[in-house]
C-alpha positions as CSV (number, residue, x, y, z in Angstrom):
1,M,172.1,139.7,123.1
2,P,171.4,136.6,121.0
3,I,168.4,134.5,121.6
4,T,169.0,131.7,124.0
5,D,168.3,128.1,122.7
6,N,168.4,124.8,124.6
7,R,172.1,124.2,124.0
8,K,174.0,124.2,127.2
9,G,171.7,127.0,128.4
10,E,173.9,129.5,126.6
11,P,173.2,132.3,124.1
12,H,172.6,130.8,120.8
13,S,175.1,131.2,118.1
14,S,177.0,128.2,115.5
15,G,176.8,127.2,114.9
16,R,176.2,127.6,118.3
17,K,177.4,128.1,121.7
18,L,179.4,131.3,121.9
19,V,178.8,133.1,125.1
20,I,178.2,136.7,124.0
21,I,181.2,137.1,121.9
22,A,184.6,138.3,122.5
23,V,187.2,139.7,120.2
24,A,190.5,140.0,118.8
25,S,193.5,142.2,118.5
26,L,194.0,144.6,115.6
27,C,196.1,142.2,113.6
28,L,194.2,140.8,110.7
29,L,195.6,137.3,110.2
30,F,198.5,135.1,111.2
31,A,199.2,131.4,110.8
32,V,200.7,129.0,113.3
33,R,201.3,125.3,113.4
34,T,200.1,123.2,116.2
35,S,202.1,120.8,118.3
36,A,200.7,117.4,119.3
37,Q,197.9,117.6,121.9
38,E,198.1,115.7,125.1
39,G,195.4,113.4,126.4
40,A,193.3,110.7,124.8
41,G,192.3,110.6,121.2
42,T,194.3,111.2,118.1
43,A,196.9,114.0,118.3
44,D,196.4,117.0,116.1
45,G,200.0,117.5,115.1
46,K,199.7,118.5,111.4
47,A,197.0,121.2,111.2
48,T,197.7,124.8,110.5
49,F,195.6,127.5,112.1
50,V,194.8,130.9,110.6
51,I,193.5,133.4,113.3
52,I,191.0,136.0,112.1
53,N,190.3,139.2,113.9
54,V,188.2,142.0,112.4
55,P,190.1,145.2,112.8
56,D,187.2,147.1,114.4
57,A,186.4,144.3,116.9
58,G,186.6,145.1,120.5
59,T,189.4,143.8,122.7
60,N,187.6,143.6,126.1
61,A,186.0,140.6,127.7
62,N,182.8,139.4,125.8
63,Q,183.8,141.2,122.7
64,G,185.6,139.9,119.6
65,T,185.3,138.0,116.3
66,Y,183.3,134.9,115.7
67,L,182.9,132.7,112.5
68,E,179.6,131.1,111.4
69,G,180.1,129.9,107.8
70,I,182.7,128.8,105.3
71,S,182.1,128.0,101.6
72,A,183.7,125.4,99.4
73,G,185.9,128.2,98.0
74,G,187.0,129.4,101.5
75,I,184.7,132.4,101.8
76,V,184.2,133.0,105.5
77,S,181.3,134.8,107.2
78,G,180.8,135.8,110.8
79,G,180.3,138.7,113.1
80,Y,182.0,140.8,115.7
81,A,181.3,142.9,118.7
82,D,183.0,146.3,118.7
83,S,184.4,148.3,121.6
84,I,181.0,149.5,122.7
85,D,179.4,146.0,122.4
86,V,177.5,146.7,119.1
87,Y,177.4,143.7,116.8
88,H,178.3,143.8,113.0
89,G,178.6,141.2,110.2
90,F,181.6,140.6,108.0
91,L,182.7,138.6,105.0
92,R,186.2,137.4,104.5
93,A,187.3,136.5,100.9
94,A,189.6,133.6,100.2
95,D,192.5,136.2,99.7
96,G,191.9,137.5,103.3
97,T,190.0,140.7,102.3
98,I,187.5,141.6,105.0
99,T,184.2,143.4,104.2
100,T,182.0,144.5,107.1
101,F,178.3,145.3,107.0
102,D,175.2,146.2,109.0
103,A,171.7,145.2,108.2
104,P,169.3,148.1,107.6
105,G,167.6,149.2,110.8
106,A,170.1,147.5,113.1
107,G,170.4,149.2,116.5
108,K,173.6,151.0,117.5
109,G,173.5,150.5,121.2
110,A,175.1,147.8,123.4
111,N,174.0,144.3,122.5
112,L,172.1,145.5,119.5
113,G,173.2,145.3,115.8
114,T,173.7,142.7,113.2
115,F,174.0,138.9,114.0
116,I,175.2,136.3,111.5
117,Y,174.0,132.7,111.6
118,G,174.5,131.0,108.3
119,A,175.9,131.1,104.7
120,N,175.7,129.0,101.6
121,S,178.2,127.8,99.1
122,A,178.0,130.9,97.0
123,G,178.6,133.3,100.0
124,A,175.0,134.5,100.6
125,I,174.6,135.2,104.3
126,V,171.5,135.1,106.6
127,G,171.0,136.4,110.1
128,Y,168.9,138.9,112.0
129,D,169.3,142.5,113.3
130,I,168.1,143.8,116.6
131,D,166.8,147.3,116.3
132,A,166.6,150.1,118.9
133,N,163.4,148.7,120.2
134,Y,164.9,145.2,120.7
135,L,162.9,143.6,117.9
136,L,164.4,141.0,115.7
137,H,164.3,141.3,111.9
138,G,165.5,138.6,109.4
139,F,167.8,139.5,106.5
140,V,169.7,137.9,103.7
141,R,172.8,139.4,102.2
142,A,173.3,138.4,98.5
143,T,176.8,137.9,97.0
144,D,176.6,141.4,95.4
145,G,176.2,142.9,98.9
146,T,172.5,143.7,98.6
147,I,170.6,143.2,101.8
148,A,166.9,142.3,101.9
149,T,165.1,142.2,105.2
150,F,162.0,140.1,106.0
151,E,159.6,139.1,108.7
152,A,157.9,135.7,109.2
153,P,154.1,136.0,109.4
154,G,153.1,136.0,113.1
155,S,156.4,137.3,114.4
156,G,155.9,139.1,117.7
157,D,156.6,142.8,118.2
158,G,157.7,142.7,121.8
159,F,161.1,142.7,123.6
160,F,163.4,140.2,121.8
161,Q,160.6,138.8,119.7
162,G,160.7,138.5,115.9
163,T,162.3,136.6,113.1
164,N,165.5,134.5,113.4
165,P,166.9,132.9,110.2
166,E,169.3,130.1,110.9
167,A,170.5,128.7,107.6
168,I,170.5,129.1,103.8
169,N,171.1,126.4,101.2
170,S,172.9,126.5,97.8
171,E,169.5,127.3,96.1
172,G,168.9,130.3,98.3
173,T,166.1,128.7,100.4
174,I,166.2,130.1,103.9
175,T,165.0,128.5,107.1
176,G,164.8,129.4,110.8
177,Y,162.2,130.2,113.4
178,Y,160.3,133.2,114.8
179,L,159.1,134.1,118.3
180,D,155.4,135.2,118.6
181,T,153.9,137.5,121.2
182,N,154.0,134.7,123.8
183,Y,157.7,133.9,123.1
184,V,156.7,130.6,121.5
185,S,158.9,129.6,118.5
186,H,157.5,128.5,115.1
187,G,159.4,127.2,112.1
188,F,159.5,128.9,108.7
189,V,160.9,128.3,105.3
190,R,161.5,131.2,102.9
191,A,161.6,130.3,99.2
192,T,163.9,132.2,96.8
193,N,161.0,134.3,95.5
194,G,160.3,135.4,99.1
195,T,157.3,133.2,99.7
196,M,157.1,132.1,103.4
197,T,155.8,128.9,104.8
198,V,155.3,128.6,108.5
199,F,154.6,125.4,110.5
200,D,154.6,123.9,113.9
201,I,155.3,120.4,115.4
202,G,154.1,119.7,118.9
203,S,152.5,122.2,121.2
204,Q,155.3,124.1,122.9
205,G,157.5,125.4,120.1
206,T,159.4,124.5,116.9
207,T,163.0,125.5,116.2
208,I,164.9,124.9,113.0
209,Y,168.7,125.0,112.7
210,T,169.7,123.6,109.3
211,I,168.8,122.9,105.7
212,D,170.4,120.7,103.0
213,T,170.8,121.2,99.2
214,A,167.5,119.3,98.6
215,G,165.6,121.7,100.9
216,D,165.1,119.3,103.7
217,I,165.3,120.9,107.1
218,A,166.0,119.7,110.6
219,G,165.5,121.0,114.1
220,N,163.6,120.2,117.3
221,Y,160.3,120.7,118.9
222,L,159.2,120.9,122.5
223,D,156.3,118.7,123.6
224,A,153.7,119.2,126.3
225,S,156.1,117.9,128.9
226,N,158.9,120.2,127.7
227,V,160.9,117.4,126.2
228,Y,162.9,118.1,123.0
229,H,162.5,115.8,120.0
230,G,164.4,116.0,116.7
231,F,162.7,116.1,113.3
232,V,163.4,116.2,109.6
233,R,161.0,118.0,107.3
234,T,161.4,117.3,103.5
235,A,161.0,120.0,100.9
236,D,157.5,118.7,100.2
237,G,156.4,119.0,103.8
238,M,156.7,115.4,105.0
239,I,157.8,115.3,108.6
240,T,159.7,112.5,110.4
241,T,160.4,112.8,114.1
242,F,163.2,111.0,116.0
243,D,164.8,110.6,119.4
244,V,168.4,109.6,119.9
245,P,168.6,106.4,122.0
246,G,169.6,107.5,125.5
247,A,168.1,110.9,125.3
248,G,166.4,112.0,128.5
249,T,162.7,112.3,128.9
250,G,162.6,115.0,131.6
251,A,161.9,118.7,131.1
252,Y,164.3,120.3,128.7
253,Q,166.1,117.1,128.0
254,G,166.0,115.3,124.6
255,T,167.3,115.6,121.1
256,T,168.6,118.7,119.1
257,P,169.9,118.4,115.5
258,Y,172.3,121.3,114.6
259,A,173.7,120.7,111.1
260,T,173.3,118.6,108.0
261,N,175.4,117.8,104.9
262,P,174.3,117.8,101.2
263,E,173.4,114.1,101.6
264,G,171.0,114.7,104.5
265,D,173.2,113.3,107.2
266,I,172.6,115.2,110.5
267,T,174.7,115.9,113.6
268,G,173.8,117.5,116.9
269,Q,173.4,116.7,120.5
270,Y,171.1,115.0,123.0
271,F,170.7,115.6,126.7
272,D,170.4,112.5,128.9
273,A,168.5,112.0,132.1
274,N,171.4,113.6,134.0
275,K,171.5,116.6,131.8
276,V,174.8,115.6,130.3
277,F,175.0,116.2,126.5
278,H,176.4,113.8,123.9
279,G,177.0,114.0,120.2
280,F,175.2,112.1,117.5
281,V,175.1,111.4,113.8
282,R,171.9,110.4,112.0
283,A,172.4,108.9,108.6
284,T,169.9,109.4,105.8
285,D,168.5,105.9,106.4
286,G,167.7,106.9,110.0
287,T,170.6,105.0,111.6
288,I,171.9,106.9,114.7
289,T,175.4,106.7,116.1
290,T,176.3,108.5,119.3
291,F,179.8,109.7,120.3
292,N,181.6,111.5,123.1
293,G,184.9,113.4,123.1
294,P,187.7,111.9,125.1
295,G,187.8,113.6,128.5
296,A,184.3,115.0,128.2
297,G,182.7,115.9,131.5
298,T,179.8,114.0,132.9
299,G,178.4,116.7,135.1
300,T,175.3,118.8,134.5
301,A,175.6,120.8,131.2
302,Q,178.9,119.1,130.4
303,G,179.6,116.7,127.5
304,T,179.9,116.6,123.7
305,V,178.2,118.4,120.8
306,G,178.2,117.9,117.1
307,D,178.2,121.2,115.3
308,G,178.9,120.6,111.7
309,I,179.2,117.8,109.1
310,N,180.5,117.8,105.5
311,L,179.9,115.6,102.5
312,A,182.5,113.1,103.6
313,G,180.7,112.5,106.8
314,T,183.4,114.3,108.9
315,V,181.8,115.8,112.0
316,I,183.2,118.8,113.9
317,G,182.2,119.8,117.4
318,D,183.4,120.3,120.9
319,Y,183.3,118.8,124.3
320,T,183.2,120.5,127.7
321,D,185.5,118.9,130.3
322,P,184.9,118.6,134.1
323,S,186.4,122.0,134.6
324,T,184.0,123.5,131.9
325,V,186.7,124.2,129.4
326,Y,185.9,123.8,125.7
327,H,187.9,121.4,123.5
328,G,187.6,121.1,119.7
329,L,187.1,117.7,118.0
330,V,187.0,116.2,114.6
331,R,185.2,112.9,114.1
332,A,186.0,111.1,110.9
333,A,183.4,108.9,109.2
334,D,185.0,105.8,110.6
335,G,184.5,107.1,114.1
336,T,188.1,108.2,114.8
337,V,188.1,111.3,117.0
338,T,190.9,114.0,116.8
339,V,191.1,116.6,119.6
340,F,192.5,120.0,118.9
341,H,193.0,123.3,120.6
342,V,193.7,126.6,118.8
343,P,196.9,128.1,120.1
344,G,196.0,131.0,122.5
345,S,192.8,129.3,123.7
346,G,192.1,129.9,127.4
347,T,192.0,127.1,129.9
348,G,189.5,128.7,132.4
349,V,185.8,128.3,132.8
350,R,183.9,128.8,129.5
351,Q,187.1,129.3,127.7
352,G,188.7,127.2,124.9
353,T,188.1,126.1,121.4
354,L,184.7,126.1,119.7
355,P,184.5,124.8,116.1
356,G,181.5,126.0,114.2
357,C,181.4,124.5,110.6
358,I,183.4,122.5,108.1
359,N,183.5,122.7,104.3
360,A,184.0,120.0,101.7
361,A,187.8,120.4,101.7
362,G,187.8,119.7,105.5
363,V,188.6,123.3,106.5
364,I,187.1,124.1,109.8
365,A,185.9,127.5,110.9
366,G,185.1,128.5,114.4
367,S,186.1,130.6,117.4
368,Y,188.1,130.4,120.5
369,I,187.9,132.3,123.8
370,D,191.2,133.3,125.3
371,A,192.3,133.8,128.9
372,R,190.9,137.3,128.9
373,N,187.5,136.1,127.7
374,V,188.1,137.7,124.3
375,T,186.8,135.8,121.3
376,H,188.8,135.2,118.1
377,G,187.9,133.5,114.8
378,F,190.0,130.7,113.4
379,L,190.4,128.5,110.4
380,R,191.9,125.0,110.9
381,M,193.6,123.8,107.7
382,P,193.9,120.0,107.5
């Protein structure tokens, strides 16, 4: 299964909150038009959705198709769990053609296989595979389909230890983190020539989630009191730490950046003192704005998350309501929030709509969990 990060206490994925995934029916694609959504916020009455299900994806609970990246040209990347719970990667071209792949050495048993976490504007994909010994190995799949595997220096060789790439920028620089033999996370940056730089901030672990076109990366670190703090590391190694106003200072509370745009604006989440999460946007000048989805729950592990941000400053994310149902949201640069639900999204606990990323044209890629707990990919066309 995927590594667990601090987000909602759930398995880490895109972008970044899919409960071990679910799947789709054997139909490849179909488009539907939404009706206006009820409740507070701007209604999403004009968007068109394309549903994406990889043909070999399983159709039982906790199987399915998930999306992790979308390029400016509409190339989509993601993964799927098959009928025996093995994970695989896929690439969907703008014309709808789907190509599946597995990283070399990926395990072929349940909860093993190939896991996708990021893609760049050219369609290069990064992720990791879990082998038969439950070790994690990083990989990058080039646009020609060539797959290169790599290990960060110091990666552990124990159960669910190893290298976890999270993101790749337009230049091909890769960033992420690795787990050592003590399950402590450390940040790394891999240059296009394969050179690896590893670093730590704080004493309890460093986790990186995103990189911009300039090579600046963002993530969080855990201090000696187990509080999360956000940071930005520029391409030349300069580090700036930050905390969102209102972030809690108790154990496993604090600030987590998840995504950045080409200008270096960042979005993510923070946990407050009541373990409720809220979205934030940090501008390149350090100004921080917080936001909440209309109807977001205020109980433990409920609230709002920013998952992606494009060049226009449009943020996509989701909020969890008091019944622990997921709702998608789009936050415009002026602060206007639009709520949306993919048709077919479930309305039960841990079901609903989970946006993952947004491209320059405003197309959103993500996943939704239906009433049977099967996951499906979607594109939201503005």
